[in-house]
Every structure is written in structure tokens, then in C-alpha cells.
C-alpha positions in Angstrom: 0.0 0.0 0.0 1.2 3.5 -0.8 2.1 5.5 2.3 -0.2 8.6 1.8 2.0 10.7 4.0 5.0 10.1 1.8 3.6 10.6 -1.7 5.9 12.0 -4.4 5.5 15.7 -5.1 4.8 14.9 -8.8 1.1 13.9 -9.4 2.1 11.9 -12.5 4.5 9.9 -10.4 1.7 9.2 -7.9 -0.5 7.9 -10.7 2.3 5.7 -12.0 2.8 4.3 -8.5 -0.8 3.2 -8.6 -1.2 1.8 -12.1 2.4 1.8 -13.6 2.4 -1.9 -13.8 1.2 -3.2 -17.2 -0.9 -5.9 -15.6 -2.8 -3.3 -13.5 -3.7 -1.2 -16.5 -5.0 -4.3 -18.3 -7.0 -5.5 -15.3 -8.5 -2.0 -14.8 -9.2 -1.0 -18.3 -10.0 -4.1 -20.2 -11.6 -6.2 -17.5 -13.0 -4.4 -14.6 -14.3 -1.3 -16.4 -16.9 -3.6 -17.8 -18.1 -4.7 -14.4 -17.5 -7.2 -11.7 -15.4 -10.2 -12.5 -14.5 -13.4 -10.7 -10.8 -14.3 -10.2 -11.0 -17.1 -12.8 -12.4 -14.7 -15.4 -9.5 -12.3 -14.8 -7.0 -15.1 -14.9 -8.3 -16.2 -18.3 -8.5 -12.7 -19.7 -5.1 -11.5 -18.8 -3.0 -13.9 -20.8 0.6 -14.5 -19.6 0.0 -13.5 -16.0 0.7 -16.1 -13.3 -1.9 -16.6 -10.5 0.7 -15.3 -8.0 1.2 -12.0 -9.9 -2.5 -11.5 -10.5 -3.2 -12.0 -6.8 -0.5 -9.6 -5.9 -1.7 -6.9 -8.3 -5.3 -7.3 -7.2 -4.3 -7.1 -3.5 -2.2 -4.0 -4.2 -5.1 -2.3 -6.0 -7.5 -3.3 -3.2 -5.1 -1.8 -0.5 -4.9 1.4 -2.5 -8.7 1.7 -2.8 -9.1 1.0 -6.6 -10.7 -2.4 -6.3 -13.0 -4.0 -3.9 -13.0 -7.8 -3.2 -16.0 -9.8 -2.1 -15.6 -13.4 -0.9 -18.6 -15.6 -0.9 -18.6 -18.5 1.7 -19.0 -21.3 -0.8 -17.0 -24.5 -1.6 -14.9 -23.8 -3.7 -14.6 -20.2 -2.5 -16.0 -17.6 -4.9 -14.2 -14.2 -5.1 -15.4 -11.3 -7.1 -13.6 -8.0 -7.9 -15.2 -4.7 -8.6 -13.9 -1.2 -9.2 -14.5 1.2 -6.4 -15.6 4.8 -7.1 -11.9 5.8 -7.0 -11.0 3.1 -9.5 -13.9 4.1 -11.8 -12.6 7.7 -11.7 -9.5 6.5 -13.7 -11.7 5.7 -16.7 -10.9 9.0 -18.6 -7.2 8.4 -18.0 -7.3 4.8 -19.2 -9.6 5.7 -22.2 -7.1 8.3 -23.2 -4.3 5.7 -23.1 -6.3 3.4 -25.2 -7.1 6.1 -27.8 -3.4 7.2 -27.9 -2.3 3.5 -28.4 -4.8 3.1 -31.3 -3.6 6.2 -33.0 0.0 5.2 -32.5 -0.6 1.9 -34.1 -2.3 3.6 -37.1 0.7 5.9 -37.6 3.3 3.1 -37.3 1.6 0.6 -39.7 
């Protein structure tokens, strides 16, 4: 979890601390912006990520208030992840990143 009393003076650096990992951006933008997902759905969607790394990223985003986690007392356990209001507030940033990436690909092809 990011120590709020020791945030960098640069707001861009603060943002990068929260979502600078490529997996976090994919989880937030591509998967959770569309709504609540179960852990298994996220694991299938984010190709190339290990279960350990996915779990660590989700926990980090939960600790930083971007994602909420709900555990259902079932066998096997069912866990769902949803963006919080704070996580949803990143939509314009992530949409701009997607738009920029689309334009870049057009220019480079």
C-alpha cells in the first residue's frame, strides 16, 4: 500500500505508483471497467500472467482503494472483484491511453 504521508510531489509519479504496472492497467481498463469479474475470469482474460502475480496486483489495488474484493462463503470459494468509485474515476485516463495507443498503431503501420 502506498504511504499517503509520503507521496511524491509529482502527481504523475503518484498515478504511476498506482497503475504503472502493465498488468494493473489491463486489469483495470480491459476487464474491470466492464463490471464485476471473478478471479478465474480475470486469470483467463489477462494472458501471460501467473496466478501469484494476478493475486499480488489485485491485493495492491485493493489496498490502494481502486478495487473491492468480495468473498462468498462457498465451496470452492467464490471471489469477485469490482472497481471502487476511486477506481472508476480512472476511466478517462485509461480511455485516453487506449485512444493514444490506437492512433500510434495507425501511424506506425
